[in-house]
CHARMM-style PDB file with segment names, atoms N, HN, CA, C and O in Angstrom:
ATOM      1  N   HSD     1       1.000  -1.110  -0.182  1.00  0.00      PROA
ATOM      2  CA  HSD     1       0.028   0.077  -0.094  1.00  0.00      PROA
ATOM      3  C   HSD     1       0.677   1.058   0.098  1.00  0.00      PROA
ATOM      4  O   HSD     1       1.482   1.043   1.029  1.00  0.00      PROA
ATOM      5  N   ASN     2       0.520   2.356  -0.813  1.00  0.00      PROA
ATOM      6  HN  ASN     2      -0.134   2.369  -1.569  1.00  0.00      PROA
ATOM      7  CA  ASN     2       1.380   3.536  -1.052  1.00  0.00      PROA
ATOM      8  C   ASN     2       0.589   4.367  -0.083  1.00  0.00      PROA
ATOM      9  O   ASN     2      -0.639   4.314  -0.155  1.00  0.00      PROA
ATOM     10  N   ASP     3       1.286   5.289   1.003  1.00  0.00      PROA
ATOM     11  HN  ASP     3       2.284   5.333   1.061  1.00  0.00      PROA
ATOM     12  CA  ASP     3       0.668   6.056   1.128  1.00  0.00      PROA
ATOM     13  C   ASP     3       1.395   7.611   0.957  1.00  0.00      PROA
ATOM     14  O   ASP     3       1.026   8.616   1.563  1.00  0.00      PROA
ATOM     15  N   MET     4       2.042   7.568   0.392  1.00  0.00      PROA
ATOM     16  HN  MET     4       2.342   6.751  -0.101  1.00  0.00      PROA
ATOM     17  CA  MET     4       3.031   8.452  -0.201  1.00  0.00      PROA
ATOM     18  C   MET     4       1.911   9.532  -1.313  1.00  0.00      PROA
ATOM     19  O   MET     4       1.473   9.294  -2.439  1.00  0.00      PROA
ATOM     20  N   CYS     5       1.777  10.421  -0.652  1.00  0.00      PROA
ATOM     21  HN  CYS     5       2.133  10.614   0.262  1.00  0.00      PROA
ATOM     22  CA  CYS     5       0.820  11.972  -1.762  1.00  0.00      PROA
ATOM     23  C   CYS     5       1.869  13.021  -2.537  1.00  0.00      PROA
ATOM     24  O   CYS     5       2.965  13.503  -2.253  1.00  0.00      PROA
ATOM     25  N   THR     6       0.991  13.112  -3.616  1.00  0.00      PROA
ATOM     26  HN  THR     6       0.100  12.720  -3.847  1.00  0.00      PROA
ATOM     27  CA  THR     6       2.097  13.887  -4.594  1.00  0.00      PROA
ATOM     28  C   THR     6       1.406  15.405  -3.358  1.00  0.00      PROA
ATOM     29  O   THR     6       0.798  15.414  -2.288  1.00  0.00      PROA
ATOM     30  N   PHE     7       1.925  16.428  -4.254  1.00  0.00      PROA
ATOM     31  HN  PHE     7       2.420  16.420  -5.123  1.00  0.00      PROA
ATOM     32  CA  PHE     7       1.655  18.068  -3.442  1.00  0.00      PROA
ATOM     33  C   PHE     7       0.250  18.260  -3.895  1.00  0.00      PROA
ATOM     34  O   PHE     7      -0.639  18.658  -3.141  1.00  0.00      PROA
ATOM     35  N   ASN     8       0.031  17.889  -5.480  1.00  0.00      PROA
ATOM     36  HN  ASN     8       0.752  17.567  -6.092  1.00  0.00      PROA
ATOM     37  CA  ASN     8      -1.047  18.059  -5.940  1.00  0.00      PROA
ATOM     38  C   ASN     8      -2.042  17.171  -5.092  1.00  0.00      PROA
ATOM     39  O   ASN     8      -2.904  17.873  -4.564  1.00  0.00      PROA
ATOM     40  N   ASP     9      -2.157  15.910  -4.830  1.00  0.00      PROA
ATOM     41  HN  ASP     9      -1.457  15.340  -5.259  1.00  0.00      PROA
ATOM     42  CA  ASP     9      -3.017  15.338  -3.837  1.00  0.00      PROA
ATOM     43  C   ASP     9      -3.061  15.935  -2.205  1.00  0.00      PROA
ATOM     44  O   ASP     9      -4.061  15.904  -1.488  1.00  0.00      PROA
ATOM     45  N   ILE    10      -2.119  16.317  -1.938  1.00  0.00      PROA
ATOM     46  HN  ILE    10      -1.307  16.342  -2.521  1.00  0.00      PROA
ATOM     47  CA  ILE    10      -2.429  17.275  -0.458  1.00  0.00      PROA
ATOM     48  C   ILE    10      -3.313  18.490  -1.007  1.00  0.00      PROA
ATOM     49  O   ILE    10      -4.423  18.508  -0.475  1.00  0.00      PROA
ATOM     50  N   ILE    11      -3.127  19.370  -1.812  1.00  0.00      PROA
ATOM     51  HN  ILE    11      -2.225  19.355  -2.244  1.00  0.00      PROA
ATOM     52  CA  ILE    11      -3.865  20.392  -1.953  1.00  0.00      PROA
ATOM     53  C   ILE    11      -4.953  19.762  -2.165  1.00  0.00      PROA
ATOM     54  O   ILE    11      -5.709  19.833  -1.197  1.00  0.00      PROA
ATOM     55  N   ARG    12      -5.395  19.109  -3.126  1.00  0.00      PROA
ATOM     56  HN  ARG    12      -4.781  19.052  -3.913  1.00  0.00      PROA
ATOM     57  CA  ARG    12      -7.017  18.709  -3.533  1.00  0.00      PROA
ATOM     58  C   ARG    12      -7.683  17.970  -2.282  1.00  0.00      PROA
ATOM     59  O   ARG    12      -8.902  17.814  -2.354  1.00  0.00      PROA
ATOM     60  N   LYS    13      -7.042  17.509  -1.171  1.00  0.00      PROA
ATOM     61  HN  LYS    13      -6.052  17.636  -1.113  1.00  0.00      PROA
ATOM     62  CA  LYS    13      -7.609  16.598  -0.520  1.00  0.00      PROA
ATOM     63  C   LYS    13      -7.567  17.848   0.800  1.00  0.00      PROA
ATOM     64  O   LYS    13      -8.307  17.533   1.732  1.00  0.00      PROA
ATOM     65  N   ASN    14      -6.992  18.876   0.953  1.00  0.00      PROA
ATOM     66  HN  ASN    14      -6.390  19.132   0.196  1.00  0.00      PROA
ATOM     67  CA  ASN    14      -7.367  19.716   1.740  1.00  0.00      PROA
ATOM     68  C   ASN    14      -7.980  21.079   1.282  1.00  0.00      PROA
ATOM     69  O   ASN    14      -8.032  22.128   1.925  1.00  0.00      PROA
ATOM     70  N   ASN    15      -8.382  20.846   0.160  1.00  0.00      PROA
ATOM     71  HN  ASN    15      -8.340  19.994  -0.362  1.00  0.00      PROA
ATOM     72  CA  ASN    15      -9.776  21.686  -0.323  1.00  0.00      PROA
ATOM     73  C   ASN    15      -8.920  23.024  -0.394  1.00  0.00      PROA
ATOM     74  O   ASN    15      -9.655  24.012  -0.408  1.00  0.00      PROA
ATOM     75  N   LEU    16      -7.397  23.358  -0.447  1.00  0.00      PROA
ATOM     76  HN  LEU    16      -6.800  22.556  -0.436  1.00  0.00      PROA
ATOM     77  CA  LEU    16      -6.975  24.684  -1.057  1.00  0.00      PROA
ATOM     78  C   LEU    16      -7.151  24.882  -2.342  1.00  0.00      PROA
ATOM     79  O   LEU    16      -7.245  24.103  -3.291  1.00  0.00      PROA
ATOM     80  N   VAL    17      -7.191  26.250  -2.232  1.00  0.00      PROA
ATOM     81  HN  VAL    17      -7.115  26.882  -1.461  1.00  0.00      PROA
ATOM     82  CA  VAL    17      -6.789  27.573  -3.376  1.00  0.00      PROA
ATOM     83  C   VAL    17      -6.146  27.973  -3.546  1.00  0.00      PROA
ATOM     84  O   VAL    17      -5.494  28.208  -2.529  1.00  0.00      PROA
ATOM     85  N   GLU    18      -5.713  28.357  -4.448  1.00  0.00      PROA
ATOM     86  HN  GLU    18      -6.243  28.166  -5.274  1.00  0.00      PROA
ATOM     87  CA  GLU    18      -4.339  29.254  -4.777  1.00  0.00      PROA
ATOM     88  C   GLU    18      -4.734  30.796  -4.687  1.00  0.00      PROA
ATOM     89  O   GLU    18      -5.595  31.352  -5.369  1.00  0.00      PROA
ATOM     90  N   LEU    19      -3.927  31.376  -3.704  1.00  0.00      PROA
ATOM     91  HN  LEU    19      -3.228  30.925  -3.150  1.00  0.00      PROA
ATOM     92  CA  LEU    19      -4.388  33.058  -4.139  1.00  0.00      PROA
ATOM     93  C   LEU    19      -3.143  33.506  -5.029  1.00  0.00      PROA
ATOM     94  O   LEU    19      -1.975  33.366  -4.668  1.00  0.00      PROA
ATOM     95  N   PRO    20      -3.454  33.935  -5.960  1.00  0.00      PROA
ATOM     96  CA  PRO    20      -3.145  34.237  -7.230  1.00  0.00      PROA
ATOM     97  C   PRO    20      -1.674  35.930  -7.089  1.00  0.00      PROA
ATOM     98  O   PRO    20      -1.710  37.046  -6.571  1.00  0.00      PROA
ATOM     99  N   LEU    21      -1.007  35.421  -7.601  1.00  0.00      PROA
ATOM    100  HN  LEU    21      -0.977  34.514  -8.021  1.00  0.00      PROA
ATOM    101  CA  LEU    21       0.425  36.724  -7.348  1.00  0.00      PROA
ATOM    102  C   LEU    21      -0.174  37.782  -8.279  1.00  0.00      PROA
ATOM    103  O   LEU    21      -0.732  37.572  -9.356  1.00  0.00      PROA
ATOM    104  N   LYS    22      -0.003  38.724  -7.794  1.00  0.00      PROA
ATOM    105  HN  LYS    22       0.450  38.895  -6.919  1.00  0.00      PROA
ATOM    106  CA  LYS    22      -0.793  40.541  -8.061  1.00  0.00      PROA
ATOM    107  C   LYS    22       0.494  40.789  -8.633  1.00  0.00      PROA
ATOM    108  O   LYS    22       1.483  40.090  -8.417  1.00  0.00      PROA
ATOM    109  N   GLY    23       0.460  41.767  -9.344  1.00  0.00      PROA
ATOM    110  HN  GLY    23      -0.344  42.335  -9.520  1.00  0.00      PROA
ATOM    111  CA  GLY    23       1.884  42.330 -10.168  1.00  0.00      PROA
ATOM    112  C   GLY    23       2.763  42.184 -11.041  1.00  0.00      PROA
ATOM    113  O   GLY    23       3.429  43.002 -11.676  1.00  0.00      PROA
ATOM    114  N   ARG    24       2.714  40.735 -11.034  1.00  0.00      PROA
ATOM    115  HN  ARG    24       2.173  40.071 -10.518  1.00  0.00      PROA
ATOM    116  CA  ARG    24       3.704  40.040 -11.305  1.00  0.00      PROA
ATOM    117  C   ARG    24       3.558  38.562 -11.971  1.00  0.00      PROA
ATOM    118  O   ARG    24       2.859  37.790 -11.315  1.00  0.00      PROA
ATOM    119  N   LEU    25       4.100  38.069 -13.143  1.00  0.00      PROA
ATOM    120  HN  LEU    25       4.668  38.696 -13.676  1.00  0.00      PROA
ATOM    121  CA  LEU    25       3.246  36.832 -13.894  1.00  0.00      PROA
ATOM    122  C   LEU    25       4.860  35.864 -12.799  1.00  0.00      PROA
ATOM    123  O   LEU    25       4.604  34.699 -12.498  1.00  0.00      PROA
ATOM    124  N   TYR    26       5.986  36.296 -12.435  1.00  0.00      PROA
ATOM    125  HN  TYR    26       6.195  37.243 -12.679  1.00  0.00      PROA
ATOM    126  CA  TYR    26       6.858  35.270 -12.126  1.00  0.00      PROA
ATOM    127  C   TYR    26       7.925  35.957 -10.665  1.00  0.00      PROA
ATOM    128  O   TYR    26       8.402  37.083 -10.533  1.00  0.00      PROA
ATOM    129  N   THR    27       7.994  34.930  -9.888  1.00  0.00      PROA
ATOM    130  HN  THR    27       7.606  34.015  -9.996  1.00  0.00      PROA
ATOM    131  CA  THR    27       8.918  35.177  -9.137  1.00  0.00      PROA
ATOM    132  C   THR    27      10.352  35.223  -8.782  1.00  0.00      PROA
ATOM    133  O   THR    27      10.818  35.582  -7.701  1.00  0.00      PROA
ATOM    134  N   TRP    28      11.125  34.732 -10.039  1.00  0.00      PROA
ATOM    135  HN  TRP    28      10.747  34.440 -10.918  1.00  0.00      PROA
ATOM    136  CA  TRP    28      12.205  34.222 -10.024  1.00  0.00      PROA
ATOM    137  C   TRP    28      12.873  34.369 -11.354  1.00  0.00      PROA
ATOM    138  O   TRP    28      12.420  33.853 -12.376  1.00  0.00      PROA
ATOM    139  N   SER    29      13.919  35.057 -11.312  1.00  0.00      PROA
ATOM    140  HN  SER    29      14.287  35.476 -10.481  1.00  0.00      PROA
ATOM    141  CA  SER    29      14.687  35.546 -12.662  1.00  0.00      PROA
ATOM    142  C   SER    29      15.792  35.295 -12.487  1.00  0.00      PROA
ATOM    143  O   SER    29      16.186  35.388 -11.325  1.00  0.00      PROA
ATOM    144  N   ASN    30      16.850  34.837 -13.636  1.00  0.00      PROA
ATOM    145  HN  ASN    30      16.530  34.761 -14.581  1.00  0.00      PROA
ATOM    146  CA  ASN    30      18.461  34.423 -13.495  1.00  0.00      PROA
ATOM    147  C   ASN    30      19.026  35.667 -13.740  1.00  0.00      PROA
ATOM    148  O   ASN    30      20.227  35.567 -13.995  1.00  0.00      PROA
ATOM    149  N   MET    31      18.599  36.803 -13.756  1.00  0.00      PROA
ATOM    150  HN  MET    31      17.624  36.884 -13.548  1.00  0.00      PROA
ATOM    151  CA  MET    31      19.242  37.966 -14.435  1.00  0.00      PROA
ATOM    152  C   MET    31      20.288  37.967 -15.424  1.00  0.00      PROA
ATOM    153  O   MET    31      21.378  38.539 -15.453  1.00  0.00      PROA
ATOM    154  N   GLN    32      19.545  36.986 -16.447  1.00  0.00      PROA
ATOM    155  HN  GLN    32      18.660  36.522 -16.424  1.00  0.00      PROA
ATOM    156  CA  GLN    32      20.873  37.587 -17.303  1.00  0.00      PROA
ATOM    157  C   GLN    32      20.415  38.290 -18.812  1.00  0.00      PROA
ATOM    158  O   GLN    32      19.225  38.575 -18.948  1.00  0.00      PROA
ATOM    159  N   GLN    33      21.136  38.496 -19.660  1.00  0.00      PROA
ATOM    160  HN  GLN    33      22.102  38.264 -19.549  1.00  0.00      PROA
ATOM    161  CA  GLN    33      20.165  39.298 -20.619  1.00  0.00      PROA
ATOM    162  C   GLN    33      18.977  38.798 -21.709  1.00  0.00      PROA
ATOM    163  O   GLN    33      18.161  39.510 -22.293  1.00  0.00      PROA
ATOM    164  N   ASN    34      19.093  37.844 -21.759  1.00  0.00      PROA
ATOM    165  HN  ASN    34      19.756  37.265 -21.284  1.00  0.00      PROA
ATOM    166  CA  ASN    34      17.763  36.826 -21.797  1.00  0.00      PROA
ATOM    167  C   ASN    34      17.370  36.051 -20.501  1.00  0.00      PROA
ATOM    168  O   ASN    34      17.630  34.864 -20.301  1.00  0.00      PROA
ATOM    169  N   PRO    35      16.782  36.791 -19.742  1.00  0.00      PROA
ATOM    170  CA  PRO    35      16.449  35.953 -18.457  1.00  0.00      PROA
ATOM    171  C   PRO    35      15.717  34.799 -19.043  1.00  0.00      PROA
ATOM    172  O   PRO    35      15.252  34.726 -20.181  1.00  0.00      PROA
ATOM    173  N   LEU    36      15.675  33.681 -17.854  1.00  0.00      PROA
ATOM    174  HN  LEU    36      16.053  33.741 -16.929  1.00  0.00      PROA
ATOM    175  CA  LEU    36      14.791  32.556 -17.643  1.00  0.00      PROA
ATOM    176  C   LEU    36      13.717  33.341 -16.456  1.00  0.00      PROA
ATOM    177  O   LEU    36      14.150  33.782 -15.391  1.00  0.00      PROA
ATOM    178  N   LEU    37      12.553  33.400 -16.786  1.00  0.00      PROA
ATOM    179  HN  LEU    37      12.202  33.042 -17.651  1.00  0.00      PROA
ATOM    180  CA  LEU    37      11.848  33.860 -15.955  1.00  0.00      PROA
ATOM    181  C   LEU    37      10.552  32.421 -15.156  1.00  0.00      PROA
ATOM    182  O   LEU    37       9.882  31.690 -15.886  1.00  0.00      PROA
ATOM    183  N   GLU    38      10.526  32.379 -14.166  1.00  0.00      PROA
ATOM    184  HN  GLU    38      11.071  32.973 -13.574  1.00  0.00      PROA
ATOM    185  CA  GLU    38       9.762  30.901 -13.718  1.00  0.00      PROA
ATOM    186  C   GLU    38       8.995  31.519 -12.238  1.00  0.00      PROA
ATOM    187  O   GLU    38       9.527  32.295 -11.444  1.00  0.00      PROA
ATOM    188  N   GLN    39       8.030  31.110 -12.166  1.00  0.00      PROA
ATOM    189  HN  GLN    39       7.598  30.479 -12.810  1.00  0.00      PROA
ATOM    190  CA  GLN    39       7.530  31.242 -10.433  1.00  0.00      PROA
ATOM    191  C   GLN    39       7.619  30.271  -9.707  1.00  0.00      PROA
ATOM    192  O   GLN    39       6.683  29.479  -9.593  1.00  0.00      PROA
ATOM    193  N   LEU    40       8.568  30.157  -9.177  1.00  0.00      PROA
ATOM    194  HN  LEU    40       9.328  30.800  -9.269  1.00  0.00      PROA
ATOM    195  CA  LEU    40       8.809  29.467  -7.846  1.00  0.00      PROA
ATOM    196  C   LEU    40       7.775  29.205  -6.643  1.00  0.00      PROA
ATOM    197  O   LEU    40       7.419  28.083  -6.285  1.00  0.00      PROA
ATOM    198  N   ASP    41       7.351  30.412  -6.081  1.00  0.00      PROA
ATOM    199  HN  ASP    41       7.641  31.324  -6.372  1.00  0.00      PROA
ATOM    200  CA  ASP    41       6.506  30.634  -5.248  1.00  0.00      PROA
ATOM    201  C   ASP    41       5.268  30.354  -5.357  1.00  0.00      PROA
ATOM    202  O   ASP    41       4.908  30.621  -6.504  1.00  0.00      PROA
ATOM    203  N   TRP    42       4.072  29.771  -4.463  1.00  0.00      PROA
ATOM    204  HN  TRP    42       4.364  29.554  -3.531  1.00  0.00      PROA
ATOM    205  CA  TRP    42       2.398  29.542  -4.946  1.00  0.00      PROA
ATOM    206  C   TRP    42       2.535  29.538  -3.189  1.00  0.00      PROA
ATOM    207  O   TRP    42       3.352  29.284  -2.304  1.00  0.00      PROA
ATOM    208  N   PHE    43       0.954  30.064  -3.404  1.00  0.00      PROA
ATOM    209  HN  PHE    43       0.290  30.270  -4.123  1.00  0.00      PROA
ATOM    210  CA  PHE    43       0.164  30.553  -1.846  1.00  0.00      PROA
ATOM    211  C   PHE    43      -0.997  29.932  -2.250  1.00  0.00      PROA
ATOM    212  O   PHE    43      -1.569  29.951  -3.340  1.00  0.00      PROA
ATOM    213  N   PHE    44      -1.313  29.273  -1.016  1.00  0.00      PROA
ATOM    214  HN  PHE    44      -0.849  29.258  -0.131  1.00  0.00      PROA
ATOM    215  CA  PHE    44      -2.414  28.193  -0.932  1.00  0.00      PROA
ATOM    216  C   PHE    44      -3.421  28.919   0.353  1.00  0.00      PROA
ATOM    217  O   PHE    44      -2.971  29.525   1.326  1.00  0.00      PROA
ATOM    218  N   THR    45      -4.421  28.749   0.147  1.00  0.00      PROA
ATOM    219  HN  THR    45      -4.786  28.257  -0.644  1.00  0.00      PROA
ATOM    220  CA  THR    45      -5.307  29.037   1.211  1.00  0.00      PROA
ATOM    221  C   THR    45      -6.401  27.929   1.297  1.00  0.00      PROA
ATOM    222  O   THR    45      -6.382  26.927   0.582  1.00  0.00      PROA
ATOM    223  N   SER    46      -7.614  28.265   2.484  1.00  0.00      PROA
ATOM    224  HN  SER    46      -7.630  29.078   3.065  1.00  0.00      PROA
ATOM    225  CA  SER    46      -8.605  27.441   2.230  1.00  0.00      PROA
ATOM    226  C   SER    46      -9.701  28.141   1.994  1.00  0.00      PROA
ATOM    227  O   SER    46      -9.674  29.370   1.947  1.00  0.00      PROA
ATOM    228  N   LEU    47     -10.657  27.519   1.841  1.00  0.00      PROA
ATOM    229  HN  LEU    47     -10.679  26.520   1.879  1.00  0.00      PROA
ATOM    230  CA  LEU    47     -12.078  28.129   1.138  1.00  0.00      PROA
ATOM    231  C   LEU    47     -12.592  29.036   2.101  1.00  0.00      PROA
ATOM    232  O   LEU    47     -13.037  30.173   1.941  1.00  0.00      PROA
ATOM    233  N   HSD    48     -12.426  28.168   3.403  1.00  0.00      PROA
ATOM    234  HN  HSD    48     -12.065  27.244   3.533  1.00  0.00      PROA
ATOM    235  CA  HSD    48     -13.020  29.159   4.416  1.00  0.00      PROA
ATOM    236  C   HSD    48     -12.564  30.757   4.803  1.00  0.00      PROA
ATOM    237  O   HSD    48     -13.321  31.721   4.925  1.00  0.00      PROA
ATOM    238  N   TRP    49     -10.877  30.721   4.978  1.00  0.00      PROA
ATOM    239  HN  TRP    49     -10.262  29.938   4.879  1.00  0.00      PROA
ATOM    240  CA  TRP    49     -10.215  31.684   4.922  1.00  0.00      PROA
ATOM    241  C   TRP    49     -10.647  32.693   3.895  1.00  0.00      PROA
ATOM    242  O   TRP    49     -10.905  33.863   4.181  1.00  0.00      PROA
ATOM    243  N   THR    50     -10.717  32.144   2.589  1.00  0.00      PROA
ATOM    244  HN  THR    50     -10.508  31.194   2.358  1.00  0.00      PROA
ATOM    245  CA  THR    50     -10.866  33.263   1.404  1.00  0.00      PROA
ATOM    246  C   THR    50     -12.442  33.870   1.429  1.00  0.00      PROA
ATOM    247  O   THR    50     -12.638  35.062   1.188  1.00  0.00      PROA
ATOM    248  N   LEU    51     -13.540  32.950   1.738  1.00  0.00      PROA
ATOM    249  HN  LEU    51     -13.381  31.983   1.934  1.00  0.00      PROA
ATOM    250  CA  LEU    51     -14.291  33.791   2.454  1.00  0.00      PROA
ATOM    251  C   LEU    51     -14.140  34.458   3.519  1.00  0.00      PROA
ATOM    252  O   LEU    51     -14.161  35.669   3.301  1.00  0.00      PROA
ATOM    253  N   ALA    52     -14.006  34.195   4.510  1.00  0.00      PROA
ATOM    254  HN  ALA    52     -13.989  33.211   4.687  1.00  0.00      PROA
ATOM    255  CA  ALA    52     -13.448  34.962   5.471  1.00  0.00      PROA
ATOM    256  C   ALA    52     -13.136  36.503   5.360  1.00  0.00      PROA
ATOM    257  O   ALA    52     -13.630  37.387   6.062  1.00  0.00      PROA
ATOM    258  N   TYR    53     -12.250  36.648   4.374  1.00  0.00      PROA
ATOM    259  HN  TYR    53     -11.849  35.930   3.804  1.00  0.00      PROA
ATOM    260  CA  TYR    53     -11.289  37.562   4.059  1.00  0.00      PROA
ATOM    261  C   TYR    53     -10.991  37.299   2.916  1.00  0.00      PROA
ATOM    262  O   TYR    53      -9.995  36.705   2.502  1.00  0.00      PROA
ATOM    263  N   PRO    54     -12.341  37.982   2.044  1.00  0.00      PROA
ATOM    264  CA  PRO    54     -12.105  38.116   0.358  1.00  0.00      PROA
ATOM    265  C   PRO    54     -11.284  39.213  -0.097  1.00  0.00      PROA
ATOM    266  O   PRO    54     -11.502  39.616  -1.239  1.00  0.00      PROA
ATOM    267  N   ASN    55     -10.543  39.671   0.463  1.00  0.00      PROA
ATOM    268  HN  ASN    55     -10.366  39.344   1.391  1.00  0.00      PROA
ATOM    269  CA  ASN    55      -9.681  41.194  -0.268  1.00  0.00      PROA
ATOM    270  C   ASN    55      -8.158  40.462   0.372  1.00  0.00      PROA
ATOM    271  O   ASN    55      -7.352  41.266   0.839  1.00  0.00      PROA
ATOM    272  N   THR    56      -7.770  38.940   0.389  1.00  0.00      PROA
ATOM    273  HN  THR    56      -8.425  38.287   0.009  1.00  0.00      PROA
ATOM    274  CA  THR    56      -6.879  38.742   0.600  1.00  0.00      PROA
ATOM    275  C   THR    56      -5.963  38.450  -0.961  1.00  0.00      PROA
ATOM    276  O   THR    56      -6.269  37.714  -1.899  1.00  0.00      PROA
ATOM    277  N   LEU    57      -4.752  39.346  -0.777  1.00  0.00      PROA
ATOM    278  HN  LEU    57      -4.503  39.944  -0.015  1.00  0.00      PROA
ATOM    279  CA  LEU    57      -3.939  38.702  -1.972  1.00  0.00      PROA
ATOM    280  C   LEU    57      -2.376  38.529  -1.821  1.00  0.00      PROA
ATOM    281  O   LEU    57      -1.811  38.836  -0.772  1.00  0.00      PROA
ATOM    282  N   VAL    58      -1.832  38.120  -2.706  1.00  0.00      PROA
ATOM    283  HN  VAL    58      -2.291  37.871  -3.558  1.00  0.00      PROA
ATOM    284  CA  VAL    58      -0.075  38.375  -2.670  1.00  0.00      PROA
ATOM    285  C   VAL    58       0.503  38.983  -3.489  1.00  0.00      PROA
ATOM    286  O   VAL    58       0.399  38.704  -4.683  1.00  0.00      PROA
ATOM    287  N   LYS    59       1.413  40.168  -2.939  1.00  0.00      PROA
ATOM    288  HN  LYS    59       1.498  40.394  -1.969  1.00  0.00      PROA
ATOM    289  CA  LYS    59       2.250  40.757  -3.742  1.00  0.00      PROA
ATOM    290  C   LYS    59       3.619  40.441  -3.624  1.00  0.00      PROA
ATOM    291  O   LYS    59       4.161  39.928  -2.645  1.00  0.00      PROA
ATOM    292  N   PRO    60       4.019  40.702  -4.437  1.00  0.00      PROA
ATOM    293  CA  PRO    60       6.025  40.626  -4.960  1.00  0.00      PROA
ATOM    294  C   PRO    60       6.175  41.119  -3.665  1.00  0.00      PROA
ATOM    295  OT1 PRO    60       7.298  41.353  -3.219  1.00  0.00      PROA
TER     296      PRO     60
END
């Protein structure tokens, strides 16, 4: 029996929702002339929190 959960399994099992990043699409750059841009940081919350605090947002 495999009890190993993936990251997405944990998100799904806990009914977490993602808080979108406001103000930019990426959270990391390699700072090169032709930069590699990635979103490395993700923010999750519960539906209860989102309903209780609907103006919650994530800023870089």
